[in-house]
C-alpha positions as CSV (number, residue, x, y, z in Angstrom):
1,M,3.1,-10.2,13.0
2,P,0.5,-7.5,11.9
3,S,-2.1,-7.4,14.2
4,Q,-5.5,-8.6,12.8
5,T,-8.0,-6.1,14.2
6,R,-10.9,-4.0,12.4
7,P,-12.3,-1.2,14.1
8,S,-15.8,-1.6,15.0
9,P,-18.9,0.4,14.1
10,G,-21.1,-1.2,16.3
11,G,-21.9,-3.9,19.1
12,S,-20.0,-6.8,17.2
13,E,-16.8,-7.0,15.1
14,P,-17.0,-6.6,11.3
15,P,-15.4,-9.7,9.6
16,L,-11.9,-9.8,8.4
17,L,-11.4,-9.4,5.1
18,Y,-8.8,-9.9,2.0
19,P,-7.2,-6.5,1.2
20,D,-9.5,-6.5,-1.8
21,G,-12.3,-6.7,0.0
22,N,-13.5,-10.3,-0.2
23,P,-14.5,-11.9,2.7
24,Y,-13.1,-15.4,0.8
25,Q,-11.4,-16.7,-1.9
26,W,-12.1,-20.1,-3.4
27,S,-10.8,-22.0,-6.5
28,E,-11.2,-25.6,-7.6
29,T,-9.1,-28.4,-9.3
30,P,-11.3,-31.5,-11.2
31,E,-11.0,-33.4,-7.7
32,S,-11.6,-30.3,-5.2
33,V,-12.9,-27.3,-4.1
34,T,-10.7,-25.2,-1.7
35,I,-11.8,-22.4,-0.2
36,Q,-9.8,-19.9,2.2
37,L,-10.9,-17.2,4.8
38,V,-9.4,-14.7,6.6
39,V,-9.4,-15.2,10.3
40,P,-8.1,-13.7,13.5
41,N,-4.7,-14.0,14.8
42,N,-6.1,-16.3,18.2
43,F,-8.2,-18.2,16.1
44,Q,-9.3,-21.6,17.9
45,S,-10.5,-24.3,15.6
46,P,-14.0,-26.0,17.1
47,K,-12.1,-29.3,17.0
48,K,-10.1,-27.3,19.6
49,G,-12.5,-26.1,21.7
50,G,-13.1,-22.7,19.8
51,D,-16.3,-21.0,19.4
52,H,-16.9,-20.6,15.5
53,V,-19.1,-23.0,13.5
54,I,-17.2,-24.8,10.5
55,A,-20.0,-27.2,9.3
56,F,-20.1,-28.6,6.0
57,A,-22.7,-31.6,4.7
58,R,-22.9,-33.7,1.8
59,D,-24.8,-30.3,-0.2
60,S,-24.2,-27.4,2.2
61,L,-21.9,-25.1,4.0
62,V,-22.0,-23.4,6.6
63,V,-18.6,-21.0,8.2
64,H,-19.6,-18.8,11.4
65,I,-16.9,-17.0,13.3
66,A,-17.3,-16.2,16.6
67,G,-18.1,-12.4,17.3
68,E,-19.3,-11.7,13.8
69,K,-23.0,-10.9,13.5
70,R,-23.3,-12.9,9.7
71,E,-21.9,-16.4,8.6
72,R,-19.4,-15.7,6.1
73,I,-20.3,-18.6,4.2
74,K,-23.8,-20.0,4.2
75,G,-25.9,-21.9,1.9
76,K,-26.2,-25.0,-0.6
77,L,-23.1,-25.9,-2.6
78,F,-23.1,-25.8,-6.6
79,A,-22.7,-29.8,-6.5
80,P,-22.4,-32.4,-3.5
81,V,-19.0,-33.5,-2.1
82,N,-17.7,-36.5,-0.3
83,K,-18.1,-35.1,3.6
84,E,-15.6,-37.7,5.3
85,E,-12.9,-36.8,2.7
86,S,-13.5,-32.9,3.1
87,T,-11.0,-31.0,6.0
88,Y,-10.5,-27.7,7.0
89,E,-6.7,-26.2,8.3
90,M,-5.3,-23.1,9.7
91,N,-2.2,-21.6,7.9
92,V,-0.6,-18.3,7.8
93,D,-0.6,-16.2,4.0
94,K,3.4,-16.3,3.3
95,L,3.1,-16.1,0.1
96,S,2.0,-12.4,-0.6
97,K,3.8,-11.2,2.5
98,T,0.5,-10.0,4.1
99,G,1.0,-12.0,7.4
100,L,-2.9,-13.1,7.3
101,H,-4.1,-16.1,9.5
102,L,-6.1,-17.9,7.6
103,L,-8.4,-20.8,7.7
104,T,-8.6,-23.4,4.6
105,I,-11.5,-25.5,3.7
106,T,-10.7,-28.3,1.0
107,L,-13.6,-30.2,0.0
108,T,-13.6,-33.1,-2.0
109,K,-16.0,-33.4,-5.0
110,S,-18.4,-35.9,-5.3
111,T,-18.3,-35.7,-9.0
112,P,-14.5,-35.2,-10.2
113,N,-14.4,-33.4,-13.2
114,K,-17.4,-31.2,-12.9
115,E,-16.5,-27.5,-12.9
116,W,-18.2,-25.1,-10.5
117,P,-19.0,-21.7,-11.6
118,I,-19.8,-20.2,-8.3
119,L,-19.5,-22.0,-4.6
120,I,-22.9,-21.0,-3.2
121,S,-25.8,-21.8,-5.7
122,A,-28.9,-21.7,-3.0
123,T,-29.9,-20.9,0.3
124,L,-29.8,-23.5,3.3
125,S,-34.1,-23.3,2.6
126,G,-33.8,-23.9,-1.2
127,G,-33.9,-20.3,-2.9
128,K,-32.0,-20.1,-5.8
129,V,-29.6,-17.3,-5.8
130,L,-30.3,-16.9,-9.2
131,D,-34.2,-16.2,-8.2
132,P,-34.4,-12.2,-7.7
133,S,-37.3,-13.3,-5.6
134,T,-34.8,-15.1,-2.8
135,D,-35.3,-12.8,0.8
136,A,-31.4,-11.0,0.7
137,E,-31.4,-12.2,4.1
138,D,-30.8,-15.5,2.8
139,I,-28.2,-15.5,0.5
140,D,-24.7,-15.7,0.8
141,P,-23.6,-12.6,-0.4
142,Q,-20.2,-13.0,-1.9
143,S,-22.1,-15.6,-4.0
144,A,-24.4,-13.1,-5.0
145,F,-21.8,-10.4,-5.9
146,I,-20.0,-13.0,-8.2
147,L,-23.8,-13.7,-9.8
148,G,-23.7,-9.9,-10.2
149,D,-20.1,-10.3,-12.3
150,V,-21.6,-12.8,-14.4
151,Y,-25.1,-11.2,-15.3
152,L,-23.2,-7.8,-16.0
153,Q,-20.7,-9.7,-18.6
154,A,-23.6,-11.2,-20.2
155,K,-25.0,-7.6,-20.3
156,N,-27.9,-8.2,-18.2
157,I,-27.8,-4.9,-16.3
158,H,-30.7,-5.0,-14.4
159,M,-30.0,-8.6,-12.8
160,A,-26.6,-7.6,-12.1
161,V,-27.7,-4.7,-9.9
162,G,-30.1,-6.8,-8.3
163,H,-27.4,-8.9,-7.0
164,Y,-24.8,-6.3,-6.4
165,Q,-28.3,-4.3,-4.3
166,K,-28.6,-7.8,-2.8
167,A,-24.9,-8.5,-1.8
168,A,-24.6,-4.9,-0.3
169,S,-27.3,-5.0,1.4
170,R,-24.9,-7.8,3.4
171,D,-22.2,-5.7,4.0
172,N,-20.6,-7.2,1.1
173,V,-17.4,-4.6,0.5
174,P,-17.1,-5.6,-3.0
175,A,-20.7,-5.4,-4.1
176,L,-20.3,-1.7,-2.2
177,L,-17.7,-0.3,-4.1
178,K,-19.2,-1.5,-7.2
179,L,-22.0,1.0,-6.6
180,A,-19.9,3.5,-5.2
181,A,-17.9,3.5,-8.6
182,W,-21.2,3.3,-10.5
183,H,-22.6,6.6,-8.4
184,M,-19.5,8.2,-8.5
185,L,-19.5,8.1,-12.5
186,G,-23.0,8.2,-13.3
187,D,-24.7,8.4,-16.5
188,S,-26.6,11.5,-17.8
189,E,-29.0,9.1,-19.2
190,P,-29.0,6.1,-17.0
191,D,-31.9,4.4,-18.8
192,S,-29.6,4.6,-21.9
193,L,-26.8,2.6,-20.5
194,V,-24.7,4.1,-23.0
195,L,-21.6,3.9,-20.6
196,G,-23.2,1.2,-19.1
197,I,-23.7,2.3,-15.7
198,P,-27.3,2.3,-14.6
199,F,-27.4,4.9,-12.2
200,K,-27.1,8.5,-12.4
201,R,-24.4,10.6,-10.9
202,D,-24.5,10.7,-7.0
203,L,-21.9,11.7,-5.1
204,E,-23.6,11.5,-1.5
205,K,-25.1,7.7,-2.6
206,A,-21.6,6.9,-3.6
207,F,-20.3,8.2,0.0
208,E,-22.7,6.1,1.8
209,Y,-21.4,3.3,0.4
210,H,-17.5,4.1,0.4
211,L,-18.0,4.7,4.6
212,K,-20.0,1.5,4.9
213,A,-17.1,-0.1,3.3
214,A,-14.3,1.4,5.3
215,H,-16.1,0.4,8.8
216,L,-16.2,-2.8,7.3
217,G,-12.4,-2.9,7.2
218,H,-11.6,-1.1,3.3
219,A,-8.8,0.6,3.7
220,E,-9.1,2.3,0.3
221,A,-12.6,3.2,0.7
222,A,-11.7,4.8,4.3
223,H,-8.7,7.0,2.7
224,H,-11.8,7.7,-0.1
225,V,-14.0,8.6,3.0
226,G,-11.1,10.9,4.6
227,M,-10.3,12.8,1.2
228,V,-13.9,13.7,0.9
229,Y,-13.9,15.1,4.2
230,L,-11.1,17.0,3.6
231,E,-12.6,18.8,0.5
232,K,-15.4,20.0,2.7
233,G,-12.5,21.7,5.2
234,N,-13.7,18.8,7.9
235,Y,-10.2,17.8,9.1
236,A,-11.1,16.0,12.3
237,K,-13.2,14.0,10.3
238,A,-10.7,13.5,7.7
239,A,-8.1,13.0,10.1
240,E,-10.3,10.0,11.6
241,Y,-10.7,8.4,8.4
242,F,-7.3,8.4,7.2
243,E,-5.9,7.0,10.3
244,L,-9.1,4.5,10.0
245,A,-7.1,3.6,6.7
246,Q,-3.7,3.5,8.3
247,K,-5.0,0.9,11.2
248,I,-6.6,-0.9,8.5
249,M,-3.3,-1.4,6.5
250,D,-1.1,-2.0,9.3
251,S,-3.1,-5.3,10.5
252,Y,-2.1,-7.0,7.0
253,N,1.3,-5.7,6.6
254,G,0.2,-2.8,4.4
255,K,3.4,-1.3,3.6
256,V,4.2,-4.1,1.6
257,V,1.0,-5.4,0.2
258,E,-0.7,-1.4,-0.5
259,K,2.5,0.3,-0.7
260,Q,1.4,3.3,-2.9
261,L,-1.9,4.1,-1.1
262,Y,0.0,3.4,2.5
263,A,2.3,6.5,1.5
264,S,-0.5,8.7,0.0
265,N,-2.4,8.1,3.1
266,A,0.7,8.7,5.3
267,M,1.6,12.0,3.1
268,R,-2.5,13.0,3.7
269,L,-1.7,12.7,7.1
270,G,1.4,14.7,7.3
271,L,0.2,17.8,5.5
272,M,-2.8,17.9,7.8
273,H,-0.4,18.2,10.8
274,A,2.1,20.9,9.1
275,D,-0.7,22.8,8.2
276,G,-3.4,22.3,11.3
277,D,-6.7,23.9,11.5
278,E,-8.9,25.6,13.5
279,G,-11.4,23.1,14.5
280,W,-9.2,20.0,15.1
281,K,-5.3,21.0,16.2
282,K,-2.6,23.8,15.7
283,P,0.1,23.1,13.4
284,D,2.2,20.9,14.5
285,I,5.6,20.2,12.2
286,D,7.2,17.3,14.4
287,A,4.4,15.4,14.3
288,A,3.9,15.7,10.4
289,I,7.5,14.6,9.9
290,P,7.5,10.6,11.1
291,Y,4.0,10.6,7.9
292,Y,6.5,12.2,5.7
293,A,9.8,10.0,6.1
294,V,7.3,7.0,6.0
295,A,5.7,8.5,2.3
296,A,9.5,8.8,1.4
297,D,10.7,5.4,2.4
298,L,7.8,4.0,0.4
299,G,8.9,5.9,-2.8
300,N,6.7,8.4,-2.9
301,P,8.4,12.1,-4.1
302,D,5.7,14.2,-2.2
303,G,7.5,12.4,1.0
304,T,11.0,12.7,-0.1
305,F,10.2,16.9,-1.2
306,A,8.1,17.5,2.0
307,L,11.5,15.9,4.0
308,A,14.4,18.4,2.0
309,A,11.8,21.4,2.7
310,C,12.4,20.4,6.6
311,A,15.5,19.9,6.0
312,L,16.7,23.2,4.1
313,N,14.6,25.3,6.9
314,G,14.9,23.4,10.0
315,W,12.0,22.8,10.6
316,G,11.1,19.8,13.3
317,M,14.5,18.8,12.2
318,P,18.0,20.3,12.3
319,Q,19.2,22.3,9.2
320,N,21.4,20.0,7.0
321,I,21.5,20.6,3.4
322,Q,23.6,17.9,2.8
323,F,20.5,15.8,3.2
324,A,18.4,18.1,1.9
325,V,20.0,18.1,-1.5
326,H,20.2,14.3,-1.4
327,M,15.9,14.8,-0.9
328,I,15.6,16.8,-3.8
329,R,17.5,14.5,-6.1
330,Q,15.9,11.3,-5.0
331,T,12.5,13.3,-5.4
332,N,13.4,13.9,-9.4
333,E,14.4,10.5,-9.7
334,L,10.9,9.3,-8.0
335,L,8.8,11.4,-10.3
336,P,6.8,10.2,-13.5
337,P,9.4,11.2,-17.0
338,H,6.3,13.7,-17.5
339,L,7.2,15.4,-14.3
340,K,10.9,15.4,-14.4
341,N,11.2,18.5,-16.8
342,P,11.5,21.0,-15.7
343,P,12.8,19.6,-12.5
344,R,11.3,19.9,-9.2
345,I,13.2,22.5,-6.8
346,P,11.6,24.3,-3.7
347,P,10.9,27.4,-4.8
348,Q,13.6,29.0,-2.4
349,L,16.6,27.7,-4.7
350,E,15.5,29.4,-7.6
351,G,18.0,29.1,-10.1
352,L,19.8,26.5,-8.7
353,D,20.0,23.1,-10.7
354,L,20.2,19.6,-9.5
355,E,23.5,18.6,-10.4
356,V,25.6,22.1,-10.0
357,G,23.7,24.2,-7.6
358,M,22.6,21.4,-5.5
359,E,26.6,20.2,-5.2
360,V,27.9,23.8,-4.3
361,L,25.0,24.6,-1.9
362,A,25.8,22.2,0.5
363,G,29.5,22.9,-0.1
364,V,28.8,26.3,0.9
365,W,27.2,25.3,3.5
366,N,29.6,23.0,4.7
367,R,32.4,25.7,4.3
368,F,30.7,28.5,6.4
369,R,29.5,26.1,9.1
370,E,33.2,25.1,10.1
371,E,34.2,28.5,9.8
372,L,31.5,29.9,11.9
373,G,32.1,27.1,14.4
374,L,28.6,26.0,14.3
375,G,27.2,23.3,16.5
376,P,24.8,20.5,14.9
377,E,21.3,22.3,16.1
378,Q,22.7,25.8,14.7
379,G,21.8,26.9,11.1
380,M,22.0,29.6,8.7
381,G,19.6,31.4,6.9
382,L,18.6,30.2,3.6
383,P,18.7,33.5,1.4
384,F,22.5,33.7,2.6
385,L,23.2,30.3,1.6
386,V,21.8,30.8,-1.8
387,E,23.2,33.9,-2.5
388,Q,26.5,32.7,-1.3
389,T,26.3,29.6,-3.8
390,H,25.2,31.8,-6.5
391,K,28.5,34.1,-6.0
392,F,30.9,31.1,-6.2
393,I,29.4,29.9,-9.7
394,A,29.5,33.1,-10.9
395,E,33.1,33.9,-9.2
396,M,34.1,30.4,-11.0
397,G,33.1,31.4,-14.2
398,G,29.8,30.1,-14.2
399,F,27.5,27.0,-14.3
400,E,29.4,25.0,-17.2
401,V,32.8,26.1,-15.7
402,V,31.6,24.1,-12.5
403,R,30.0,21.7,-14.2
404,K,32.7,20.6,-15.6
405,K,35.4,20.8,-12.6
406,L,32.7,18.7,-10.4
407,R,32.7,16.0,-13.4
408,D,36.3,15.9,-13.4
409,A,37.2,15.8,-10.0
410,E,34.2,12.8,-10.0
411,A,36.7,11.0,-12.6
412,A,39.7,11.5,-11.1
413,N,38.2,10.2,-7.9
414,A,37.0,7.6,-9.6
415,A,40.3,6.5,-11.6
416,D,42.3,6.9,-7.7
417,A,39.6,4.8,-6.3
418,A,40.0,2.2,-9.1
419,A,44.0,2.8,-8.8
420,A,43.6,2.3,-4.8
421,A,41.7,-0.9,-5.5
422,A,44.1,-2.1,-7.6
423,A,47.1,-1.4,-5.5
424,A,45.1,-3.1,-2.4
425,A,44.8,-6.7,-4.5
426,E,48.2,-6.3,-6.0
427,S,49.0,-6.3,-2.1
428,V,46.6,-9.3,-1.3
429,N,48.0,-11.1,-4.1
430,G,51.9,-10.8,-3.0
431,S,51.5,-11.6,0.1
432,A,49.3,-14.8,-0.6
433,V,51.7,-16.2,-3.2
434,R,55.0,-15.4,-0.7
435,R,53.0,-17.2,1.9
436,G,52.7,-20.1,-0.7
437,G,48.8,-20.0,-0.8
438,T,45.8,-17.6,-1.1
439,S,44.1,-15.0,1.2
440,S,40.5,-15.7,2.7
441,T,39.6,-12.7,-0.1
442,S,41.3,-14.1,-3.2
443,A,39.3,-14.9,-6.0
444,P,38.8,-18.6,-7.0
445,K,41.1,-17.7,-10.0
446,M,44.3,-16.9,-7.8
447,K,44.0,-20.0,-6.1
448,T,44.8,-21.7,-9.4
449,A,47.8,-19.6,-10.1
450,T,49.4,-20.0,-7.2
451,S,48.7,-24.3,-6.8
452,S,51.6,-26.8,-6.8
453,S,50.1,-27.7,-10.4
């Protein structure tokens, strides 16, 4: 089970979030409204003595998770509910494989079939979230963000910005990410709204929004902050935020839920450990390889290629040309179509193709290991192996001749394997017939063929 914790920037814990940054999700049917919030693994409901607040009345809802400085939900509901029939319960999110613990609140509508465009429509004191003058500190931030989206779709940019800024001021991650994206893209003439972006490009402001979202538990924002520090040459801070991104993703099974981001993040950490930096740490290939392996396991071609380079040269692992060849081929299988031609091959293996050159290289490596009696930890110079590979191919008549021989051998091996399988099956069948029955491995139709009928 993933550990649901978030690194805290201050005295109180930031709220646990869905991977996309939302503090809660809600949906409705004609009869009810369902709200789900991520809560700590050790969450204990108030019914069982937990120090949390889950209070719903006919027209309001307040949810405050102990340890968090703000309520997750706080305000007047869009429409009245039947308090006596409304409930809440704990469950684990197995459907999306996050392993997150969820608090599910089900509110029964007083008026069935009435659609709710928003969950919270006003503050507890009565200030409408639609009203720009309503105090941001008294607004449910997720509802403010949702209203910002509503205004944006209606092309009311001014009102949309106001609601996004209110939500962002209350630590709403989706709003922070929206404002960060707008400031990253920018518009040379924001007043004209030609691109629909009401701000000039301001990378420093965008960074501030991403930094805040990172500390609130958003993995992609933390990764972005790491990339900014890396581009500035600050390896220590870059590593801090790449590690933060990994820690956040580990809290909700990020290897499955955000496979691509997890792999890219691991690859960055691997490259940083391999390169080293004066202001951070010395090059450490042993520390890099586990990150390469994580990226490779998740199907990242940079990860498989990095492992190939290590195996070719004996960096951080014993030299293993067969494994290196396998990783090089896997790299080229994983590459998108527009990057497959020419194939991606390490510069040291220039002139060797994926089919013939790689196969012969592995064979030459094996032959010399046997002839020289080398142990598992002993390697050979790569230039020597490449030279011997080219020499062998030339002596055999060139790449095309060797290619044909390899394909003929592969076909012969396949035929031999098929013949062996057929012989084995015949042996099993004959044995079953002689016993007047069938073996446990026989096909169902064999039973019919040898039955008394």
